C-alpha positions as CSV (number, residue, x, y, z in Angstrom):
1,M,123.9,83.9,87.1
2,A,125.0,85.5,90.4
3,V,126.2,82.9,92.8
4,T,128.3,82.7,96.0
5,E,131.5,80.8,95.6
6,V,132.2,78.9,98.8
7,S,135.7,77.4,98.3
8,P,137.7,75.2,96.0
9,A,136.3,71.8,95.4
10,V,135.8,69.9,98.7
11,T,134.5,66.5,99.8
12,P,131.2,66.5,101.7
13,T,131.8,66.5,105.5
14,A,130.2,64.5,108.2
15,A,127.9,67.4,108.9
16,V,126.2,66.8,105.6
17,R,123.2,64.5,105.9
18,G,122.3,62.1,103.3
19,A,118.9,62.4,101.6
20,C,116.9,59.4,100.8
21,A,116.9,58.0,97.3
22,L,113.9,58.8,95.2
23,P,112.4,56.8,92.4
24,P,114.0,57.8,89.1
25,L,112.3,60.5,87.1
26,A,109.9,59.1,84.5
27,D,111.5,58.7,81.1
28,D,109.0,61.0,79.4
29,D,109.6,63.8,81.9
30,R,113.3,63.3,81.9
31,G,113.5,63.4,78.1
32,R,111.3,66.5,77.7
33,L,113.2,68.3,80.5
34,L,116.6,67.6,78.9
35,R,115.4,68.5,75.4
36,G,114.0,71.8,76.6
37,A,110.4,70.7,75.8
38,H,108.8,70.5,79.2
39,H,105.9,72.8,79.7
40,D,106.0,72.6,83.6
41,P,109.5,72.0,84.9
42,H,108.5,73.2,88.3
43,A,106.3,70.0,88.6
44,V,109.4,67.8,88.4
45,L,112.1,70.1,89.8
46,G,112.2,71.9,93.2
47,A,111.0,70.8,96.6
48,H,107.6,69.1,96.8
49,P,105.9,68.3,100.1
50,V,105.2,64.7,101.1
51,P,103.8,63.4,104.4
52,H,107.2,63.3,106.2
53,G,109.1,66.1,104.5
54,V,109.9,67.0,100.9
55,H,111.0,65.3,97.7
56,L,113.6,67.6,96.0
57,R,115.1,67.4,92.6
58,C,117.4,69.9,90.8
59,L,119.0,70.1,87.4
60,R,122.7,71.2,87.5
61,P,124.5,70.0,84.4
62,G,128.3,69.7,84.9
63,A,128.0,69.3,88.7
64,E,129.9,66.5,90.5
65,A,127.6,66.7,93.6
66,V,124.8,68.8,94.9
67,S,123.5,69.4,98.4
68,A,120.3,71.2,99.4
69,V,120.4,73.6,102.4
70,L,117.0,73.7,104.1
71,D,116.4,75.4,107.4
72,G,120.1,75.5,108.1
73,L,120.7,71.8,107.5
74,E,122.6,70.5,104.5
75,W,121.4,67.4,102.7
76,E,123.4,65.6,100.0
77,L,121.4,64.6,97.0
78,H,121.7,61.5,94.8
79,D,123.1,61.7,91.4
80,E,120.5,60.6,88.8
81,G,122.8,61.3,85.8
82,D,122.5,64.0,83.1
83,G,122.9,66.7,85.7
84,L,119.8,65.6,87.7
85,F,120.2,65.3,91.5
86,S,117.4,64.3,93.9
87,G,116.6,63.1,97.4
88,G,113.9,62.7,100.0
89,I,114.5,65.1,103.0
90,P,112.7,64.6,106.3
91,V,112.2,68.3,106.8
92,R,108.9,70.1,106.3
93,H,109.8,73.1,104.2
94,S,108.1,75.6,101.8
95,G,109.5,78.5,99.9
96,P,113.0,79.3,98.7
97,Y,116.1,77.2,99.7
98,E,119.8,77.1,98.7
99,L,121.7,74.6,96.7
100,R,125.4,73.9,97.3
101,V,126.8,72.8,93.9
102,H,130.2,71.1,93.6
103,Y,131.8,71.7,90.2
104,P,135.3,70.4,89.3
105,E,136.7,73.9,89.8
106,A,134.6,75.3,92.7
107,V,131.7,75.0,95.0
108,V,129.0,77.6,94.7
109,E,125.8,78.4,96.6
110,V,122.7,79.6,94.8
111,A,119.0,79.7,95.5
112,D,117.2,77.1,93.4
113,P,115.0,78.8,90.7
114,Y,112.4,76.0,91.2
115,G,111.7,76.9,94.8
116,F,109.6,80.0,93.9
117,L,106.0,80.6,93.1
118,P,105.0,82.3,89.8
119,T,105.9,86.0,89.5
120,L,102.9,86.8,87.3
121,G,99.4,86.9,88.8
122,E,96.0,85.9,87.3
123,L,95.1,89.6,86.6
124,D,98.2,90.1,84.4
125,L,97.6,86.9,82.5
126,H,93.9,87.7,82.1
127,L,94.5,91.2,80.8
128,F,97.1,90.0,78.3
129,S,94.9,87.2,77.1
130,E,92.2,89.7,76.5
131,G,94.7,92.1,74.7
132,R,94.0,94.8,77.3
133,H,97.2,95.0,79.4
134,E,98.1,98.6,79.0
135,E,101.3,98.3,81.0
136,L,102.5,95.1,79.4
137,W,106.1,96.1,79.8
138,T,105.7,95.7,83.6
139,A,104.6,92.0,83.2
140,L,106.6,90.5,80.3
141,G,110.3,90.8,79.7
142,A,113.1,90.8,82.4
143,H,112.6,92.6,85.7
144,V,115.0,92.9,88.6
145,G,113.5,92.8,92.0
146,E,112.7,90.8,95.1
147,H,110.5,87.8,95.0
148,Q,109.6,85.8,98.2
149,G,112.4,87.7,100.0
150,V,115.1,86.9,97.5
151,Q,116.7,89.3,95.0
152,G,116.8,88.2,91.4
153,T,115.3,88.7,87.9
154,R,112.0,87.4,86.7
155,F,111.6,86.5,83.1
156,A,108.4,86.2,81.1
157,V,107.8,85.7,77.4
158,W,104.9,85.0,75.1
159,A,105.5,81.9,73.0
160,P,102.2,80.0,72.8
161,N,103.4,77.6,70.0
162,A,106.6,76.6,71.7
163,A,107.2,73.1,73.0
164,G,109.4,74.6,75.7
165,V,111.3,77.7,76.5
166,R,114.5,78.2,78.5
167,V,116.5,81.2,79.6
168,C,120.1,81.4,78.6
169,G,122.8,84.1,78.8
170,D,126.3,85.0,79.7
171,F,125.5,83.8,83.3
172,C,125.2,80.2,82.1
173,H,127.6,80.2,79.1
174,W,124.5,80.5,76.8
175,D,123.4,77.0,77.7
176,G,119.8,77.1,79.0
177,T,119.6,73.5,80.0
178,A,119.4,74.3,83.7
179,L,116.8,77.1,83.3
180,P,113.7,75.8,81.7
181,M,110.6,78.1,82.1
182,R,107.1,77.1,83.0
183,S,104.0,77.6,80.8
184,L,101.3,79.6,82.6
185,G,98.1,77.9,81.6
186,S,96.5,78.8,78.3
187,S,98.0,82.3,78.2
188,G,101.0,81.2,76.1
189,V,103.3,83.0,78.6
190,W,106.4,81.3,79.9
191,E,107.9,82.4,83.2
192,L,110.9,81.9,85.5
193,F,112.5,83.7,88.4
194,V,116.2,83.4,88.5
195,P,117.6,84.3,92.0
196,G,120.8,86.2,92.3
197,L,120.7,87.6,88.7
198,G,120.8,91.3,88.4
199,E,121.4,94.3,86.1
200,G,123.7,94.0,83.2
201,A,123.2,90.3,82.6
202,M,122.8,89.4,78.9
203,Y,120.2,86.9,77.9
204,K,118.0,85.4,75.3
205,F,115.2,82.9,75.2
206,E,116.0,79.4,73.9
207,I,112.8,78.2,72.3
208,T,112.1,74.6,71.4
209,R,109.8,74.5,68.4
210,A,107.0,72.0,68.0
211,D,109.3,70.0,65.6
212,G,112.0,69.7,68.2
213,S,114.4,72.2,66.7
214,R,115.7,75.1,68.8
215,T,116.2,78.8,68.3
216,Q,117.7,81.5,70.5
217,R,115.6,84.7,70.4
218,A,116.1,88.2,71.8
219,D,113.4,89.2,74.2
220,P,110.6,91.1,72.3
221,M,110.0,93.1,75.5
222,A,113.6,93.8,76.2
223,R,114.1,97.3,77.6
224,R,117.8,97.3,76.9
225,T,120.0,95.5,74.3
226,E,123.6,94.9,73.4
227,T,125.1,97.3,70.9
228,P,124.5,96.1,67.3
229,P,125.7,94.0,65.6
230,A,125.5,92.0,68.8
231,T,121.9,90.9,69.5
232,A,121.4,89.8,73.1
233,S,118.9,91.4,75.4
234,V,120.2,93.0,78.6
235,V,118.6,93.0,82.1
236,T,118.1,96.6,83.2
237,R,116.4,98.8,85.7
238,S,116.1,102.6,85.7
239,H,117.8,104.9,88.1
240,H,117.1,108.1,86.4
241,V,115.6,110.9,88.5
242,W,113.4,113.1,86.3
243,G,113.8,116.9,86.5
244,D,111.0,117.9,84.1
245,A,108.1,118.0,86.5
246,H,107.2,121.5,85.4
247,W,107.1,120.5,81.8
248,M,105.0,117.4,82.4
249,A,102.6,119.3,84.6
250,H,101.9,122.0,82.0
251,R,102.3,120.3,78.6
252,A,98.5,119.7,78.4
253,D,97.6,123.3,79.4
254,R,96.9,124.2,75.8
255,P,95.7,121.9,73.1
256,A,98.3,121.3,70.4
257,H,95.9,122.4,67.7
258,V,95.8,126.0,69.1
259,A,99.4,126.2,70.1
260,P,102.6,126.9,68.2
261,M,104.5,123.8,66.9
262,S,107.6,124.2,64.9
263,V,109.5,120.9,64.7
264,Y,113.2,120.2,64.0
265,E,113.6,116.7,62.7
266,V,116.8,114.9,63.8
267,H,118.6,111.7,63.0
268,L,120.5,111.3,66.3
269,G,123.2,109.0,64.8
270,S,124.3,111.6,62.3
271,W,123.5,114.9,63.8
272,R,126.8,114.7,65.7
273,P,128.4,111.4,64.6
274,G,129.9,109.5,67.5
275,A,128.1,111.5,70.2
276,T,126.2,109.7,73.0
277,Y,122.7,110.5,74.3
278,R,124.3,112.5,77.1
279,E,126.7,114.3,74.9
280,L,123.9,115.2,72.5
281,A,121.6,116.4,75.3
282,T,123.0,119.8,76.1
283,E,124.3,120.6,72.6
284,L,121.0,119.7,70.8
285,A,118.9,121.5,73.4
286,D,121.0,124.7,73.1
287,Y,120.9,124.5,69.3
288,V,117.2,124.0,69.0
289,R,116.4,126.6,71.6
290,T,118.6,129.1,69.9
291,L,116.8,128.5,66.6
292,G,113.4,128.8,68.3
293,F,112.0,125.5,67.4
294,T,109.3,124.3,69.9
295,H,109.9,120.6,69.3
296,V,112.4,118.1,68.0
297,E,111.3,115.0,66.2
298,L,113.7,112.1,66.6
299,M,113.9,109.5,63.8
300,P,113.3,106.1,65.3
301,V,115.5,105.3,68.4
302,A,114.1,101.8,69.1
303,E,116.7,99.2,68.6
304,H,117.4,98.2,65.0
305,P,120.1,95.9,63.6
306,F,120.9,97.8,60.4
307,G,121.9,101.5,60.7
308,G,121.2,102.0,57.0
309,S,117.5,101.6,57.7
310,W,117.7,104.9,59.7
311,G,115.8,103.0,62.5
312,Y,112.7,102.1,60.5
313,Q,113.3,98.3,60.7
314,V,112.9,97.7,64.4
315,T,113.8,94.5,66.3
316,G,113.7,96.0,69.9
317,F,110.5,97.9,70.2
318,Y,110.9,98.6,73.9
319,A,114.6,99.4,73.9
320,P,116.3,102.7,72.9
321,T,119.2,101.8,70.6
322,A,122.4,101.0,72.6
323,R,124.5,102.7,69.9
324,F,124.4,106.0,71.9
325,G,124.1,104.7,75.5
326,T,121.7,103.2,78.0
327,P,117.9,103.7,78.4
328,D,118.7,106.1,81.3
329,D,121.0,108.0,79.0
330,F,118.1,108.4,76.6
331,K,115.9,109.6,79.4
332,Y,118.6,112.2,80.3
333,L,118.4,113.5,76.7
334,V,114.6,113.9,76.8
335,D,114.8,115.4,80.3
336,T,117.3,118.0,79.2
337,L,115.2,119.0,76.2
338,H,112.2,119.3,78.4
339,Q,114.0,121.5,80.9
340,A,115.0,123.7,77.9
341,G,111.3,124.1,77.0
342,I,111.5,121.8,74.0
343,G,109.0,119.0,73.3
344,V,110.1,115.6,72.1
345,L,108.3,113.8,69.3
346,L,109.4,110.2,68.3
347,D,109.1,108.3,65.1
348,W,107.3,105.1,65.9
349,V,107.2,102.1,63.5
350,P,104.3,99.7,64.1
351,G,103.8,98.9,60.4
352,H,106.4,96.2,59.9
353,F,109.5,94.4,61.3
354,P,112.5,92.7,59.8
355,R,113.0,89.0,59.2
356,D,116.1,88.5,61.4
357,E,116.1,85.0,62.7
358,W,117.0,86.0,66.3
359,A,114.1,88.5,66.5
360,L,110.3,88.4,66.0
361,A,109.9,86.5,62.7
362,A,108.3,83.1,63.3
363,F,109.2,83.7,66.9
364,D,108.1,80.4,68.5
365,G,108.3,78.3,65.3
366,Q,105.1,79.5,63.8
367,H,103.8,82.9,62.5
368,L,103.2,84.7,65.8
369,Y,103.6,88.4,65.3
370,E,102.9,88.2,61.6
371,P,99.8,86.9,59.9
372,Q,99.5,83.2,58.8
373,D,98.5,84.3,55.3
374,A,101.6,85.0,53.3
375,R,99.6,87.5,51.2
376,R,99.2,89.6,54.2
377,A,102.4,88.8,56.1
378,E,105.0,90.1,53.7
379,H,105.7,93.8,52.9
380,P,106.7,93.9,49.3
381,D,108.4,97.2,49.4
382,W,110.9,96.6,52.2
383,G,111.2,92.8,52.3
384,T,109.9,92.9,55.9
385,L,106.9,91.3,57.7
386,V,103.7,93.0,58.7
387,F,102.1,92.7,62.1
388,D,99.0,90.6,62.6
389,Y,96.8,93.4,63.8
390,G,93.9,91.1,64.3
391,R,95.6,89.0,67.0
392,K,94.8,90.6,70.3
393,E,98.1,89.8,71.9
394,V,100.0,91.4,69.0
395,R,97.8,94.4,69.1
396,N,98.4,94.6,72.9
397,F,102.1,94.4,72.3
398,L,101.9,97.5,70.0
399,V,99.4,99.6,71.9
400,A,101.3,99.1,75.1
401,N,104.5,100.0,73.3
402,A,103.0,103.4,72.3
403,T,102.1,104.2,75.9
404,Y,105.5,102.8,77.1
405,W,107.5,105.5,75.2
406,C,105.2,108.2,76.4
407,E,105.1,107.1,80.1
408,E,108.5,105.7,80.7
409,F,110.5,108.2,78.5
410,H,108.2,111.2,78.8
411,I,107.8,111.4,75.0
412,D,105.4,114.2,74.0
413,G,104.2,112.7,70.7
414,L,104.4,109.8,68.3
415,R,104.7,110.3,64.6
416,V,103.4,107.0,63.2
417,D,105.4,105.8,60.2
418,A,103.9,104.3,57.0
419,V,100.2,104.4,58.0
420,A,99.0,104.0,54.5
421,S,100.9,100.7,54.2
422,M,98.9,99.5,57.2
423,L,95.5,100.7,56.1
424,Y,95.3,99.0,52.6
425,L,95.5,95.3,52.1
426,D,96.6,95.9,48.5
427,Y,99.3,98.4,49.3
428,S,102.1,97.9,46.8
429,R,100.6,94.5,45.8
430,E,99.6,93.3,42.4
431,D,96.2,91.9,41.6
432,G,95.9,88.4,43.0
433,A,98.7,89.0,45.5
434,W,96.4,90.2,48.2
435,S,93.3,88.9,50.0
436,P,90.3,91.2,50.6
437,N,88.7,91.8,54.0
438,A,85.5,90.1,55.2
439,H,83.4,92.6,53.1
440,G,85.4,92.1,50.0
441,G,87.2,95.4,50.3
442,R,90.8,96.6,50.3
443,E,90.7,98.2,53.8
444,N,92.7,96.4,56.5
445,L,89.9,96.4,59.1
446,D,92.2,95.0,61.8
447,A,94.8,97.8,61.2
448,V,92.0,100.4,61.5
449,A,90.9,98.9,64.8
450,F,94.4,98.8,66.1
451,L,95.1,102.5,65.2
452,Q,91.9,103.6,66.7
453,E,92.7,101.7,69.9
454,M,96.2,103.0,70.0
455,N,95.2,106.6,69.6
456,A,92.4,106.3,72.2
457,T,94.7,104.7,74.7
458,V,97.5,107.2,74.3
459,Y,95.2,110.2,74.5
460,R,93.4,108.8,77.6
461,R,96.5,107.8,79.5
462,C,99.0,110.5,78.5
463,P,97.5,114.1,78.7
464,G,99.3,116.5,76.4
465,V,100.7,113.8,74.2
466,I,99.9,114.0,70.4
467,T,99.9,111.4,67.7
468,I,100.8,112.2,64.1
469,A,100.1,110.0,61.1
470,E,102.4,109.8,58.1
471,E,99.5,108.9,55.8
472,S,100.0,109.5,52.0
473,T,96.5,108.9,50.7
474,A,93.1,110.6,51.0
475,W,91.8,108.2,53.7
476,D,88.9,109.9,55.3
477,G,89.0,110.9,58.9
478,V,92.7,110.3,59.8
479,T,92.5,113.1,62.5
480,R,88.9,112.7,63.3
481,A,87.4,111.0,66.4
482,T,86.8,107.3,66.2
483,D,83.0,107.9,66.2
484,H,83.3,110.2,63.2
485,A,81.0,109.3,60.4
486,S,83.6,108.6,57.7
487,A,82.9,107.9,54.1
488,A,83.9,104.3,54.5
489,G,81.8,103.9,57.6
490,L,84.8,102.9,59.7
491,G,85.0,106.0,61.9
492,G,88.0,108.3,62.3
493,L,91.4,106.9,63.1
494,G,91.8,109.3,66.1
495,F,95.2,110.9,65.3
496,G,95.9,114.4,66.4
497,F,97.7,115.4,63.2
498,K,98.5,114.1,59.8
499,W,101.5,114.9,57.6
500,N,100.4,117.0,54.6
501,M,102.4,115.1,52.0
502,G,100.3,116.6,49.2
503,W,101.4,120.0,50.2
504,S,105.1,118.9,50.2
505,H,104.8,117.3,46.8
506,D,103.0,120.2,45.1
507,S,104.9,123.1,46.7
508,L,108.3,121.5,46.0
509,A,107.3,120.8,42.4
510,Y,106.3,124.5,42.0
511,I,109.4,125.9,43.6
512,A,111.7,123.7,41.4
513,H,110.4,125.3,38.2
514,E,112.2,128.2,36.7
515,P,110.3,131.4,37.6
516,V,109.4,132.0,33.9
517,H,107.4,128.7,34.0
518,R,105.8,129.1,37.4
519,K,102.8,130.9,36.1
520,Y,101.7,127.6,34.5
521,H,101.9,125.8,37.8
522,H,100.3,128.4,40.0
523,D,97.7,126.0,41.3
524,E,100.4,123.8,42.8
525,M,100.7,126.5,45.5
526,T,97.0,127.2,46.0
527,F,95.5,123.8,45.8
528,S,96.5,122.9,49.4
529,M,93.9,125.4,50.6
530,V,91.1,123.5,49.0
531,Y,91.6,120.7,51.5
532,A,93.5,122.5,54.3
533,Y,90.8,121.9,56.8
534,S,89.9,118.3,55.9
535,E,92.4,117.1,58.5
536,N,94.7,118.7,61.1
537,Y,97.9,119.0,59.2
538,V,101.7,119.2,59.8
539,L,103.6,120.6,56.8
540,P,106.7,118.3,56.5
541,L,110.0,119.0,54.8
542,S,111.3,115.7,56.2
543,H,114.3,113.5,55.6
544,D,112.3,111.8,52.8
545,E,112.5,115.0,50.7
546,V,116.3,115.3,50.8
547,V,117.6,111.7,50.1
548,H,117.8,109.2,47.3
549,G,118.6,111.7,44.6
550,K,115.9,114.2,45.6
551,Q,118.6,116.8,46.6
552,A,118.8,119.1,49.5
553,L,116.2,121.8,49.7
554,V,118.4,124.6,48.4
555,S,119.7,122.4,45.6
556,K,116.1,121.8,44.4
557,M,115.9,125.5,43.6
558,P,116.5,126.9,40.1
559,G,119.0,129.6,39.2
560,D,122.4,130.6,40.4
561,W,123.6,130.4,44.1
562,W,122.0,133.8,45.0
563,Q,118.7,132.8,43.4
564,R,118.7,129.4,45.0
565,R,119.2,130.9,48.4
566,A,116.5,133.5,47.8
567,N,114.0,130.8,46.7
568,H,115.0,128.8,49.7
569,R,114.3,131.7,52.1
570,A,111.0,132.7,50.5
571,Y,109.8,129.1,50.4
572,L,110.5,128.6,54.2
573,A,108.6,131.8,55.0
574,Y,105.7,130.5,52.9
575,M,105.8,127.3,54.8
576,W,105.8,129.0,58.2
577,A,102.9,131.2,57.2
578,H,100.7,128.5,55.6
579,P,98.0,126.9,57.8
580,G,99.4,123.9,59.6
581,K,102.3,123.1,62.0
582,Q,105.7,122.8,60.3
583,L,108.6,120.3,60.4
584,L,112.1,120.9,58.9
585,F,114.8,118.3,58.6
586,M,118.2,119.0,60.0
587,G,120.7,120.7,57.6
588,Q,118.0,122.6,55.7
589,E,118.0,125.3,58.3
590,F,121.3,126.5,57.0
591,A,120.9,125.6,53.3
592,Q,123.4,122.8,53.1
593,G,123.9,121.9,49.4
594,A,124.3,118.1,49.7
595,E,121.4,115.7,50.3
596,W,121.5,113.9,53.6
597,S,123.6,110.8,54.3
598,E,123.3,108.9,57.5
599,A,127.0,108.3,57.3
600,D,127.9,112.0,57.3
601,G,125.1,114.0,58.7
602,P,124.6,117.7,58.3
603,Q,127.4,119.7,56.5
604,W,128.4,121.7,59.6
605,W,131.6,122.7,57.8
606,V,129.7,125.1,55.6
607,L,129.2,127.3,58.6
608,E,132.9,127.5,59.5
609,E,134.9,130.5,58.7
610,S,137.2,128.4,56.4
611,N,134.3,128.1,54.0
612,P,134.1,131.3,51.8
613,A,130.3,131.1,51.8
614,H,129.9,130.6,55.5
615,L,128.2,134.0,56.0
616,E,125.6,133.1,53.5
617,H,124.8,129.8,55.2
618,R,124.7,131.5,58.6
619,A,122.3,134.1,57.2
620,V,119.8,131.4,56.2
621,R,120.0,130.0,59.7
622,H,119.5,133.5,61.1
623,L,116.3,133.6,59.0
624,V,115.0,130.3,60.4
625,A,115.6,131.6,63.9
626,D,113.7,134.7,63.2
627,L,110.9,132.8,61.5
628,N,110.5,130.7,64.6
629,H,110.7,133.6,67.0
630,H,108.1,135.7,65.1
631,Y,106.0,132.6,64.6
632,V,105.8,131.8,68.3
633,A,105.1,135.4,69.2
634,T,102.3,135.7,66.6
635,P,99.1,133.8,67.4
636,S,97.7,134.6,64.0
637,L,100.1,132.0,62.6
638,W,99.1,129.1,64.8
639,E,96.0,129.7,66.9
640,Q,93.5,128.9,64.1
641,D,95.5,126.4,62.0
642,T,92.6,123.9,61.9
643,T,89.7,126.3,61.3
644,P,88.8,128.2,58.1
645,S,88.4,131.4,60.0
646,G,92.1,131.5,60.5
647,F,92.9,132.2,56.8
648,S,91.7,134.3,53.9
649,W,93.1,134.9,50.5
650,I,94.0,138.3,49.2
651,T,95.2,137.2,45.9
652,A,95.4,133.6,44.8
653,D,95.2,134.3,41.0
654,A,98.2,136.5,40.3
655,A,99.8,133.7,38.2
656,E,101.4,136.1,35.7
657,D,103.2,137.9,38.6
658,N,104.1,134.7,40.5
659,V,102.6,136.5,43.5
660,F,100.6,135.0,46.4
661,S,99.1,136.9,49.3
662,F,96.9,136.0,52.2
663,L,95.9,136.9,55.7
664,R,96.2,134.7,58.8
665,H,93.9,135.5,61.7
666,A,94.2,134.9,65.4
667,S,91.1,133.9,67.4
668,D,90.6,137.6,68.4
669,G,90.7,138.6,64.7
670,S,94.2,140.2,64.7
671,P,95.7,139.5,61.3
672,L,99.1,139.0,59.8
673,L,99.6,139.7,56.1
674,A,101.9,137.3,54.1
675,V,103.0,138.2,50.6
676,F,105.2,136.1,48.3
677,N,106.9,137.1,45.1
678,F,108.3,134.0,43.4
679,S,109.5,136.0,40.4
680,P,113.1,137.3,40.1
681,V,112.0,140.9,39.5
682,V,111.2,143.7,41.9
683,R,107.5,144.7,41.8
684,H,107.1,148.4,42.8
685,D,103.8,149.9,44.0
686,Y,102.1,146.5,44.1
687,R,98.6,147.1,45.4
688,L,96.9,144.6,47.8
689,G,93.6,144.8,49.4
690,V,93.5,144.7,53.2
691,P,90.8,144.7,55.9
692,P,90.1,148.4,56.7
693,E,89.3,147.6,60.3
694,A,92.7,146.1,60.9
695,G,94.4,149.5,61.4
696,G,95.7,152.6,59.7
697,A,99.0,151.2,58.4
698,W,101.0,148.0,57.9
699,E,104.7,147.5,58.7
700,E,107.1,144.7,57.9
701,V,107.6,142.1,60.5
702,L,109.9,140.0,58.3
703,N,111.5,140.4,54.9
704,T,113.4,137.4,53.5
705,D,115.3,139.8,51.2
706,A,116.8,141.6,54.2
707,A,120.6,142.0,54.0
708,R,121.1,140.1,57.3
709,Y,119.5,137.0,55.7
710,G,121.8,137.3,52.6
711,G,119.3,139.2,50.5
712,G,119.5,142.4,48.5
713,G,118.0,144.6,51.1
714,I,114.9,145.6,49.1
715,G,111.8,146.3,51.0
716,N,109.5,148.8,52.6
717,D,110.9,151.3,55.1
718,G,108.5,152.3,57.8
719,P,104.7,151.6,58.0
720,R,102.7,151.5,54.7
721,R,99.6,153.6,55.1
722,Q,96.4,152.0,53.9
723,E,94.2,153.9,51.5
724,P,90.4,153.9,50.9
725,H,91.1,152.4,47.5
726,P,89.1,149.2,47.0
727,C,91.1,146.2,45.8
728,H,90.7,142.4,45.8
729,G,87.2,142.7,47.2
730,R,88.3,144.8,50.2
731,A,87.5,148.5,50.9
732,A,91.0,149.4,51.7
733,S,94.4,148.7,50.2
734,I,98.1,149.3,50.5
735,T,101.0,149.5,48.0
736,L,104.2,147.6,48.6
737,T,107.5,147.1,47.0
738,L,107.9,143.3,46.6
739,P,111.5,142.2,46.6
740,P,112.5,139.5,44.1
741,L,112.2,135.8,45.1
742,A,111.1,137.0,48.6
743,A,108.5,136.9,51.2
744,L,107.1,139.7,53.4
745,W,105.2,139.4,56.6
746,L,103.3,142.5,57.8
747,R,101.2,143.5,60.7
748,P,98.8,146.4,61.3
749,V,100.0,149.3,63.3
750,E,98.6,152.7,64.2
751,E,98.5,155.1,61.3
752,P,101.6,157.3,61.3
753,E,101.3,161.0,61.8
754,G,101.9,163.5,59.0
755,P,101.0,163.6,55.4
């Protein structure tokens, strides 16, 4: 605690007046106060008016003597033992006052924490009790500021089952005896203003459970933490001055569904191991901008104790991990990306939390953030605990957390992790190991209501922000409005997008087959169009696809090194052309051969000149840059991702040839022709039907077999004139040379002159 040291130990002078002795504190109050189990310490500590002045009592363990300074006069208090000092003072006084505390080694002056009114008002408490405090981070937690004219830090924590709560930290040698908090009515919130305490102080809450035992807990609302493995919360305030006003003013100009969105997924800790948020900012922004991605998606940055969880087991939901810097440093990273024209999506994990004894689990001695019913509380897959979505304060904690990241850190979208595990009560549970809902079903109705409220709140408060669900089942209406008439009668969940994990599974299974066998699996590439418009989709090639023995993308491909790279290039072009936004995990943009490891990160060394194959890896990265640049410049590829009029097959049944072809259409009807040859042979004079009204000829926009991408250089030189030769149900057609294991994108142009 910040104090003023007056001098070495001194004896009270004649100028110090003696306060009158008071009756001793009642044994019950004294015992509960010293045990940390008093619900209202301000009732027995501090200055309380009486007819001829005030009765004042303070708790200063370890002090030899204490004086109170009121209105410029110093009054020596009587020692009651156990660190309690008191006295009757014939001065009418209200508001803050100073204590002069004599310790064996020094005399210090400090404002008494028990001379202040509560820092939280009735509105804050009412909104929280109703589960409707949308800016909860401004009420709970630790906040530096001025209260009743005195600088300090106000603390507030929700612990309704606690017998008592005290603040402790490095400012009191982690002994909270002198800093008990008061309970604010029936809200379950405990509060204390600590004068003189400022930024950088480390703290925890010392909670006395109902059985008298104690536990020190990190602040659930902490906005800054110690660097793991240390676990304390840190008092903080922001000094960052944002420079992204233009981005924020215009990010909602165009709905995301009709805008280009190409996402580069990043694990910050391993993208450049050892780099800080500020060091990453410029380098990441330059890299992503050069490659043409419109967004980055950051794997979870909320504080987590175990790096091997990749951030998916969160203990500090309101604090960016301290591994890479301060919260302001993280703001600098987001700000830099925005100023480079790059949106920032964040992985958000409201589905579960770890059992660490210093964090949320059994926070105040009882199941608070997790359900009471063990059949619903435990997550069998990860050994973690599930949130109690039916408890309004817990739901408020999570909904406010979603808006917190968007408002305080200017995050442009939340990708919500493990939604399926939230939606189903029987998720990964055996028969008899789960309890049904009130209607006897398996749907978690509380989780549905939470997700609907979260989405509605984020979209209402944060224009231009999107939410994306990682949902692996066929739940109806994930990206539909909450008033959508879903099959289950529960309404839509209200997400903006959903990861199309079925597309990832099927298309990766297809591309892993040897070309000779692909004709038997042709439907694995076409089936996605059967349900392509049932939701608003993102096509993810995420970290989940390149870990735990699944291999890197290029290593999934069959054949020799040339064929694997050719498959890799063609597959990426297929992904970019398919309806839906796209996401690519780091390292796959340059075809690294090893699967991802959080300890090592991307294999940047394969791009270095010392690697004999560096030109081949650079060529793949060149392709990804061109894919993105052509994609952003071609509305046909993104303007109608979510409507059937944006897509039409040319040939979906050429299984014997391993060929697929389709048209993408912009809202004005302008098309792009995409053709894919997933066989290792060149196909000459391959005829495809085309819309006659599109133009007189078609020319290549992109060819993944081009030499600059590491291909064989086979393709179609110059425009290909369309002919009045009916094919594939169309009145006109063109003939193309299809390179092996390659993709072609073509656009209509004016018919060339000459024969």
